[in-house]
Backbone bond lengths (Angstrom), bond angles and torsions (degrees), N, CA, C in turn:
res aa  C-N    CA-C-N  psi(-1)  N-CA   C-N-CA  omega(-1)  CA-C   N-CA-C  phi
1 M - - - 1.457 - - 1.531 107.78 -
2 P 1.335 116.74 134.14 1.487 120.27 -178.56 1.517 111.14 -58.56
3 E 1.321 114.64 148.45 1.459 120.91 178.73 1.529 109.33 -61.26
4 G 1.322 115.77 131.58 1.440 119.93 178.35 1.510 114.80 89.46
5 A 1.330 118.27 -5.05 1.460 121.12 -176.88 1.519 110.86 -68.56
6 I 1.322 116.93 -39.69 1.468 119.54 -179.30 1.545 110.04 -64.85
7 E 1.310 116.27 -41.90 1.471 120.28 177.27 1.524 110.61 -62.45
8 E 1.312 117.11 -39.87 1.442 121.79 179.43 1.546 111.22 -62.85
9 V 1.341 114.99 -42.12 1.445 120.29 178.97 1.543 110.91 -65.28
10 R 1.317 115.69 -41.26 1.467 119.56 176.63 1.538 112.31 -63.04
11 Q 1.305 115.66 -39.22 1.474 120.00 178.64 1.506 110.61 -67.14
12 L 1.331 118.01 -40.85 1.472 120.72 177.89 1.535 110.02 -64.18
13 Q 1.332 116.71 -40.72 1.476 119.44 179.48 1.535 109.83 -63.89
14 A 1.315 116.33 -45.99 1.464 120.35 178.56 1.524 111.62 -60.38
15 D 1.333 117.31 -42.04 1.471 121.42 177.83 1.528 111.23 -61.53
16 L 1.343 115.88 -42.87 1.478 119.38 179.09 1.517 110.18 -64.34
17 E 1.309 117.03 -41.38 1.473 119.78 -179.86 1.520 111.56 -65.42
18 N 1.331 117.47 -29.08 1.456 122.38 -179.57 1.522 113.67 -93.86
19 G 1.352 115.66 7.45 1.459 120.81 176.09 1.524 114.05 80.28
20 V 1.325 118.86 13.70 1.459 120.94 178.57 1.547 106.56 -82.59
21 A 1.292 114.67 132.76 1.469 120.16 179.78 1.531 110.82 -65.06
22 P 1.334 117.80 141.55 1.472 119.01 178.79 1.532 109.79 -70.53
23 P 1.303 117.44 161.60 1.467 119.11 179.66 1.542 109.34 -65.34
24 P 1.324 117.33 154.79 1.479 120.71 -179.77 1.520 110.08 -63.30
25 R 1.347 114.34 145.33 1.465 118.96 175.76 1.498 110.85 -71.07
26 V 1.290 115.00 146.35 1.455 120.58 177.70 1.542 107.57 -76.72
27 N 1.317 117.48 130.08 1.448 121.14 179.32 1.544 108.29 -80.20
28 V 1.333 116.54 112.73 1.471 120.66 -177.85 1.525 108.80 -118.17
29 N 1.282 116.52 132.89 1.458 121.33 174.07 1.537 106.78 -85.23
30 I 1.341 115.23 99.98 1.473 119.23 -173.58 1.514 111.75 -63.06
31 E 1.308 117.12 -40.66 1.479 119.85 179.87 1.522 112.09 -61.11
32 A 1.325 116.10 -44.61 1.472 120.38 179.05 1.513 111.55 -65.94
33 A 1.329 117.27 -39.32 1.466 121.34 179.42 1.534 109.84 -65.13
34 L 1.331 116.27 -42.61 1.473 119.15 177.97 1.520 111.85 -64.63
35 Q 1.324 116.81 -40.53 1.480 120.22 178.55 1.501 111.19 -61.48
36 K 1.357 117.32 -43.08 1.476 120.55 177.62 1.517 111.15 -63.35
37 A 1.348 115.76 -40.86 1.461 119.86 178.96 1.524 110.81 -63.44
38 R 1.354 117.14 -40.89 1.459 120.42 177.74 1.532 111.54 -63.62
39 Q 1.334 116.81 -40.22 1.458 120.64 178.90 1.524 110.82 -64.44
40 R 1.331 117.62 -40.73 1.468 120.56 177.21 1.522 111.33 -65.29
41 L 1.315 116.94 -40.03 1.463 120.86 178.51 1.526 111.13 -64.45
42 E 1.345 115.70 -46.71 1.475 119.20 178.47 1.521 110.96 -60.85
43 A 1.309 117.96 -41.98 1.452 122.06 178.45 1.507 110.77 -61.37
44 A 1.329 117.00 -43.14 1.492 121.57 -179.85 1.513 110.16 -64.52
45 Q 1.330 117.08 -41.21 1.467 120.47 179.52 1.519 111.35 -66.81
46 T 1.313 116.52 -41.36 1.471 120.87 177.02 1.519 111.31 -64.84
47 L 1.327 116.04 -42.47 1.473 121.10 -179.47 1.527 111.00 -63.32
48 A 1.314 117.00 -33.65 1.487 120.84 -178.07 1.513 111.00 -64.22
49 T 1.315 118.82 -27.05 1.463 121.63 -177.63 1.521 112.35 -116.93
50 L 1.298 116.86 12.56 1.471 122.54 -176.97 1.544 110.90 -67.27
51 P 1.309 118.30 126.48 1.487 119.57 174.89 1.546 109.93 -61.78
52 L 1.310 114.92 149.10 1.482 119.62 179.57 1.502 113.17 -62.70
53 S 1.325 118.40 -21.60 1.448 121.81 -179.15 1.534 113.67 -77.36
54 E 1.339 117.39 -10.83 1.480 121.21 -179.42 1.529 110.47 -100.48
55 P 1.333 117.26 148.08 1.457 119.89 179.11 1.540 111.21 -71.22
56 S 1.328 113.43 140.09 1.481 119.04 179.43 1.510 112.67 -100.35
57 A 1.319 118.40 -14.09 1.450 121.13 -175.07 1.530 114.68 -54.98
58 P 1.355 120.10 -44.27 1.455 118.47 -178.26 1.562 111.51 -64.40
59 L 1.318 115.78 -35.60 1.472 119.02 178.89 1.508 111.58 -70.69
60 L 1.317 116.59 -37.24 1.467 119.20 177.44 1.504 110.11 -66.94
61 D 1.310 118.36 -36.59 1.466 120.75 176.05 1.536 110.76 -60.54
62 K 1.328 116.11 -41.64 1.465 118.38 178.87 1.523 111.49 -65.84
63 M 1.341 115.45 -38.84 1.467 119.64 -178.14 1.532 112.93 -71.20
64 L 1.350 115.03 -45.85 1.449 120.01 -170.86 1.516 112.65 -94.32
65 G 1.317 117.14 -24.75 1.447 118.45 -178.49 1.518 113.14 61.04
66 S 1.351 115.92 43.02 1.450 119.89 -174.05 1.536 111.04 -67.82
67 A 1.331 114.30 153.75 1.461 121.00 179.43 1.552 109.48 -64.47
68 Q 1.305 115.68 -39.56 1.460 121.46 174.98 1.527 106.90 -107.73
69 S 1.299 116.99 152.08 1.472 118.86 176.98 1.523 109.28 -65.73
70 T 1.282 115.27 148.47 1.459 121.66 177.68 1.500 110.96 -56.90
71 E 1.308 116.06 -39.49 1.477 121.36 179.06 1.532 110.47 -59.64
72 D 1.304 118.89 -43.70 1.483 122.99 178.90 1.537 109.76 -64.01
73 V 1.316 115.90 -44.74 1.472 120.01 -179.76 1.529 110.39 -62.00
74 L 1.317 116.67 -43.74 1.472 120.26 178.47 1.524 112.05 -63.82
75 K 1.316 117.11 -37.74 1.485 120.16 176.86 1.525 110.77 -62.93
76 V 1.336 116.99 -42.63 1.464 120.59 179.85 1.515 109.26 -64.00
77 L 1.326 117.58 -45.78 1.451 121.10 -179.94 1.514 111.77 -63.84
78 D 1.352 116.91 -38.11 1.433 121.07 179.06 1.539 109.50 -66.41
79 G 1.325 116.64 -40.03 1.462 119.64 176.89 1.512 112.47 -62.30
80 Q 1.336 116.66 -42.34 1.466 119.79 176.55 1.516 111.28 -62.23
81 Y 1.312 117.43 -39.80 1.471 123.79 -178.81 1.531 108.35 -64.09
82 R 1.337 116.80 -46.87 1.467 119.43 -178.62 1.556 110.81 -68.22
83 K 1.310 116.36 -38.21 1.473 121.02 178.86 1.531 111.25 -61.24
84 A 1.325 115.44 -32.37 1.492 120.09 178.31 1.520 110.98 -77.32
85 G 1.361 116.08 -2.51 1.467 119.07 177.96 1.506 114.57 78.15
86 K 1.287 117.62 20.45 1.471 120.36 179.70 1.521 109.97 -84.98
87 L 1.300 115.29 154.46 1.454 121.98 179.26 1.531 110.04 -69.70
88 D 1.354 114.87 155.71 1.480 118.89 177.98 1.533 110.67 -61.59
89 V 1.303 117.13 -38.28 1.439 122.60 -179.15 1.502 108.23 -121.95
90 W 1.306 115.70 133.22 1.462 120.42 -178.40 1.518 109.19 -116.90
91 F 1.333 115.07 130.18 1.448 119.91 178.51 1.505 109.96 -114.26
92 L 1.300 116.26 141.28 1.454 121.35 175.75 1.526 107.94 -70.86
93 P 1.335 118.29 130.47 1.457 120.42 178.12 1.520 109.85 -58.03
94 L 1.333 115.61 141.85 1.455 121.51 -176.73 1.515 115.51 -61.50
95 D 1.366 114.42 -24.03 1.473 117.08 -179.06 1.520 113.58 -92.96
96 E 1.360 117.83 5.71 1.441 121.93 177.82 1.519 110.06 -111.41
97 P 1.331 116.61 138.91 1.474 119.26 178.41 1.543 110.72 -72.59
98 I 1.310 116.38 154.20 1.474 120.14 178.58 1.535 107.20 -64.33
99 S 1.278 116.23 -43.89 1.477 121.56 178.24 1.523 106.28 -134.86
100 P 1.310 118.29 134.71 1.445 118.56 179.14 1.532 111.40 -62.33
101 Y 1.283 116.10 -22.02 1.473 119.00 -177.80 1.534 112.00 -104.71
102 L 1.326 119.17 7.45 1.451 121.19 -177.26 1.525 111.39 -60.47
103 D 1.312 117.53 -44.07 1.470 119.63 179.12 1.509 110.68 -62.09
104 E 1.320 118.44 -35.83 1.456 122.66 178.53 1.516 109.58 -68.40
105 L 1.338 117.23 -37.54 1.469 121.50 -176.93 1.520 112.20 -70.71
106 I 1.316 116.82 -49.24 1.463 119.51 -174.23 1.522 112.99 -109.90
107 G 1.294 116.92 -13.15 1.452 121.07 -179.73 1.515 111.26 75.29
108 P 1.303 116.74 164.33 1.466 120.04 -179.73 1.565 109.14 -71.59
109 I 1.343 114.39 147.86 1.475 119.52 177.21 1.524 107.85 -80.15
110 K 1.334 114.31 131.22 1.457 118.64 179.42 1.515 109.86 -80.76
111 S 1.301 118.35 151.23 1.441 123.05 -174.86 1.533 110.70 -62.56
112 D 1.329 119.66 -35.57 1.472 120.44 178.98 1.525 112.13 -67.41
113 E 1.338 116.94 -29.39 1.465 120.17 176.01 1.522 111.07 -68.18
114 L 1.332 116.28 -37.00 1.475 120.85 176.23 1.534 111.58 -62.13
115 E 1.334 114.42 -43.09 1.450 118.67 -179.38 1.535 110.72 -65.19
116 T 1.321 116.90 -38.09 1.466 121.86 179.79 1.536 109.59 -66.75
117 Q 1.320 116.86 -39.33 1.460 120.82 -177.88 1.539 110.08 -71.72
118 A 1.320 116.77 -29.80 1.431 120.99 -178.96 1.548 112.34 -72.30
119 K 1.314 117.14 -25.00 1.476 120.92 -175.75 1.504 110.98 -78.59
């Protein structure tokens, strides 16, 4: 339950008991809200199986409804990245772990597990 919801309910109850009119209902177009929800769901389902060769920005825009298009945001971020003099592609050095805690999380792979995976 959202923070403050219980207090809000108590306040509404007290207002009703004291004859104070409840706040006006928000006018919501149910059909339009459902249509937007369907579009977001369809975009999420399509994005889940989208090949890496296809752009994801239009689907992300449908899902997130960003103020700026995802494509514009990515261009700005790419410009900042290039301005900082970073390479287009960044690789993790081979002598550094992906996560300092990865070994703690999954533990080391045992040699017999490697042999089983190889078969």
